[in-house]
N, C-alpha and C positions, 0 to 999 in steps of 0.2 A: 364646607357644607353650605348648600344653598339655603338662603332665608326665604321663608314663605309667610305672607301676611295672614293674619287671623281670618280675614274675609274669605280666603281660599278654602279653609276647612268648613266655614259656614256654608259656602256655596255648594261644596261637595255634599254636605248633609241634605241641602234642599234638593239637589239633583238626584239623590237617592230615594226621594219620596215619589209617590205617584204624581203624574202631571196634573197640576191644578191651575198654576199661574205662569205667566211670562216672568222670568227673572231679569231684573234690571240692575246692571252694575253702573252706578252713576257717580261721577266725581270729576275733579279737575284733571288737566293733562299731566302725564308723566308721574303718576302715583302708583302704577302697577296693575291697572285694570286688565290690559291686554295680556300681561304676563300671567295673571291669575287664570284666565280662561284658556290660554294656550297650554299651560301646564296641565290643566284638567283634561283637555282634549287629547294632548299628546300621550297621556298615561295609558289610554286605550284608543288608539287611532281609529279603529273600525267602529267605535261607538260614538264618534263625534265628528263634527264638520264645522270649521271656522272660516269665515270670509270677512274681509274688511272693505268698506267703501273707499278707503284710502289707497288700497293696493292697485298697482298697475296691472292690466290684464296679463302681461308677460311674466309677472312675478307671482301669479296665483297658481297653486298646485291643486288640481281637482281630484287626484287619485284615480282609483279604478271605479268606473261607473259607465254603464251603457249609455246613459243620457249625455254625460260629458264627452264620451268618445264620439257620439253621433253628431253633436252640435256644439257650437261655441257660445259662450255667454255673450249677451249684448255688451257692446263697448261702452255705451252710455249708462251711467249709474242712475237708473230710474226704476219705474214700476216693473218694467219687463226684466231688468237685471235682478231685482229682488225676487220676482216670481220664479225666474229660472233657478236661482240658487235654493229657494225654498223647496221647489220640486226635487232638485238634486238631493237635498237633505231628506226628503220623504223617501226617495228611492233607497238611500243608504240606510235609513231607519228600517225599512222593510227587509233589506239584506241582513242587517244586524239581527233581527228577530229570528231569521231562519237558521242562523249559525251559532246562536248562544243559548245556554240554559239559564242565564242570569235573568232575574226578575228586575231588570233595570231598563229605563227608557234611554233612547238615543238623545244626543245633545247637539243642538244647532245653535251656533253663536254668530252674531252679526255685529261687527265693530263699526263705530262712527255712524250709526244708523240715522242720526239726525240730519246727515248731509243729503239724504234722498228726499226730494220734494214730496210732500204729502205722505211721508213714511208711515205715520200712525194709522191713517185710513187703510193703507195697503196691508199693514200688519194685521189690523183688525179683521179684514176679510179672510186672510189666509189662516189666521189663528182660529177664528170661529169655524171655518171649514174643517180644520183638523179636529176640533173638539166634536163637531157633529159626526165625523167619521171615526172617532176614537183612535187617532194616530198617536202612538206612544212616543212622543218626541218633545223633550224639553226645549224651550227657546230662551236663549240668553241674549239680551240686547245691551250693548255698551255704547256710551256716549260721553264726550268731553265738553258738551255745552249744556249744562244743567238747566238753564232757563228754557232753551228750545225743547229739551227732552220733556220737561214738566208740562209745557204747553201742549205737546202732542199727546202725552199720556192723559191729561185731564180732558182733552177734547174728544178723543176717540177710544181710549183703552181703559176707561174707568172700570174698576172692578176686575180687570183681567191681569194685573201685574202685581209683583211684590218687589220692593226696592231693597237693594243691598248697597248702602253708601260706602264709597271708598275715598277716604279723606287723605290729606297730606300726612306724611310720615311723622310720627312723634319721636321724642328723644330716645325712649327705650328701644324702638325699632332701629333707629339709625346707629345706636350704640351697639346693638347685637349684630346687625348686618354688616356694618362698616367700621366699627370700633371708634366712632366719634366720641370725643370727650364732651363734657357738658359745655365748656366754653366754645368748642368748635360748633356744637349744635346751635347755640345761641346766635352765633354769627352766620354760619353757612346754611342753617335751616334744614328742612326735611325733604329735599329732592334727591331720591336715590341715584338718578342718572348722573348727577354732578358730584357725587361724593368722592370719586377717585381723582377729581381735578383740584381738590382743595389745597394741595401743596404748590400748585401753580395758580396763584390768585388771579392773574391776568386772564388765563384761559378759562378759569371757573367763572369769572365775571362775564366774559364774552359769551360763554355757553348759556348762562342763565338769561342774559338779555336776548340773544339771538334765537335760542332753541326753546325757551320756555315763555318768556314774557311776550315776545313778538307774536308767536303763533296764538297765544291765548287771546290777544287783542285783535290781531289782524284776521285770524280765521274764525275763532269762536264767537266773536262779537261783531266785528265790522262786516264780515261776509254773511252773517246769519241774521243780523238784526238791522233794521233801517235806522241809521244814525245820521242826524242832521249835521252834526259838527264833530267829525272824527278827531280833529286836533284837540278839541275841548276834552273829549273822553281820555285821550292819551295824557293830556296835561293834568287832569284830575287824578289819574292813576299815579303819575310821578309825584304829584303834590302829596298824595296820601302816603306814599312810601317814604317821603322825607319827613312827614309829620306823624308817622305812626306812633300811637300812644298818647297823642295830644288832642285836646278838644279844639275843634275848628268849626266855627259856624259857617253856614252857607254864604253869609255875607262876606266873611273873611276870605272864603274860597274865591268869591267873585273878585275881591280886591287883588288876590294873588294871580288870578287868571283873567286878564283884562277882557278877553274876547267874550266871556260869559255875560249874558244879559238877563237870564231868567233863572231864579233859584230852582224852579220846577225841573228844568233841564238837568241841572247838576244833581238833583235828588234822583232823577230817573237813571242817570249814568252811574251814580253810586250804587243804585240797586242792581244794575247790570253787573258791575264789578263784584258785588257781593255774591250774586248768583253763580258767577264763574269762579268763585273761591279765590279771588285775588285780594280784594280790599273791602272791608266792612266799615260801616258807620254805626257805632254803638250809641244808643240814646240814653239819656239820664234817667235813672230810676226815680219814680215818683208814684204816689198812691193813685193818681188819676192817669188813665191811659192817654188822654188828650195832651197832658203836660209831657208825657214821655215822647210822643210823636213830634211835638213842637220844639223839643230841646235841640241844642247844637250838638251835632254828632261828634263822637270821639273816634278818630280814624284808627283802624288796626289792620295790618296785613295778615293774611292767612298763613304766610310762610316767611320767616325772617330773611330767607335768601333774596326775596324780592326787595327788601329794604337795603340789605348790604350791597347788592349788585348795582344799585343806582346811586350809592353814596361814594364819596371820595376816600373814606376811611379804609385802610388795610385792616387785617385781623389784629395785628399788633397795635396799631394806632387806635382802633376801637376800644381795646381793653385798657389802653393808657388814659383815655378820656373818660373819666368816671361818669360824667353827666351823660355822654352819649351811650356808654355801656349800660347805664341804668335804663335808658329808653329801649335798648335792644333786649335787655332782660325782661322788661315789662311787656314788650311786643311778643316775646317768645311765650310768655304766659297767656297773653291774649290770643295768640294763634292756637295754642294748645286748647284753650277753652272753646274757641270757635269751632275747631275741628272735631271735638269730642262731645259737644252738647247734642243731646237727642232732640227730636222735633218738638218735644213738649217743654224743653228747658230754654229759658230766655237769658240773654246776657246783656247787662247794662253797665254803666258807670254811675257814680253818684257824686254830687257836689252841692254844698250849701255854704255860701259865703266863702271863707278861705279854707274850709274843711272839705276834703274829698276822699273818696275810696276808688281805687283803680277799677275794680270789677264787682258786679253784683250778679249772682246767680239766682234765678227765681224759677220755681217749678211748683205750681199749685200753691200750697201754703208754706212750702219750704223756701227758705231764704238764706243766702250766705254772702257775706261781704268779704272781699279779698283785697288785701293791700300788699304790694310787691316792693321789697327793699333790696337793693343790690349792694349796700354798704357792708363791709366786712364785720362791723360790730353791730350789736342789736340797737334798733332805733324804735322809739315809741311812736305809734301811729295814733295821733289825736283823732284823725278822721274816722278810724274804726270805732273809737269810743263814742263819738258823737252820733254816728250811724246807729250804734247799738242802743243808745238812749232813745232815739226816734223810733227804731224798730226792734224792740226787746226780744222778739222771737227769732231774730237772725243769729246765725252762727258767724263768729269772727275768725278769720284766718290771716295770719301774717306769713308771707312767703319770703324766706331769706333768713339772715342771722337772727337768732332768738325765736324763730318760729319754725314752720315746716321747711326743710331744706328744699332748694329749688329742684334738684334732681328727683327727689321723692314726689314733689307736686307734679312735675312733668311726666311722671310715670304712671299716673292714675287718671282715669277719665273724669270729666267735669262732674258727673252725677255722684261720684264718690265723695265729693266735698260738700254736698248739700246736706243741711241739717234735717 
């Protein structure tokens, strides 16, 4: 039985409503955005039209249409290409209305839209024209470069779109879809495309490096954003994967990456890596916002596959090294929280002297401190108690033996753990 992500059902619901907004499927590479929209379009082929900026002209099927039969689409993926396919979608929408008794709009989906120069301005003009003419056509945009998508949306399409985030796969999804055990999920992470390779770790590691990490950096960042020092960006990413779950100041990063000369550059690159859902730098929780921003970031991967693929530990060796396995477990919790936090929920860590708490969730007046322990026997967390004395309104959660089981914690979104 084929597994479908929850976002697919949500998008279907939105597409069943009257046309009000552009629907945006936004998220990192290889998490199922294209599969979601293709499943929806394929369910009623005459009611949908899907095109991808990544497709080669010879690989695109245009179906039956007077326009497609009379002319060929422009070879260059630019304004003319987008306008051609938008008009093709309008024609198909008109044909759909003539042949159906359903009170449902046509669906036009464009994948990797951010790769078209000035895409948001073009879409704005076409969308506004459709609204003025009452064209009953839903538009779904997909993109794997969140930073560039957000820039275009905020500049040209403000008030015209609704976002549906598609994040990395969680433990419950990987278990249901591929039968991964908890330990396998902690090590191999949440990339569905690599799940069938985990029995051959060499192939799995090569796939993650060549088909996931490299395109994320080479295509989604270096080709789309002007980077002064690409090698520095790559080194920062690799450093973050090696030190995931550890506090690392920008000064220490400079010491580890000799080429770096300016902390501002590293901070900017870390922001880019966070926007592409690869690596985040968590700030220390404090009462004052300035102190939060000035704290040394604690690096965390968005998917533990990124960490495991760049390390020398095999699955068996990682489990045997309790210290390293503890970092993997903590990183899996951090990745889960990063991927399931909504826009209003902030994620931090906390440290005061020798006392620390792995994660702090904050949303309005709600506050939760989370400590992760991978030891097989219950361990007292002094850091949680010190944090609770300083912030008595906070909820305390110990993940691991003696507290919330890791599998249970990874199966519920971040907001479920807020007090």
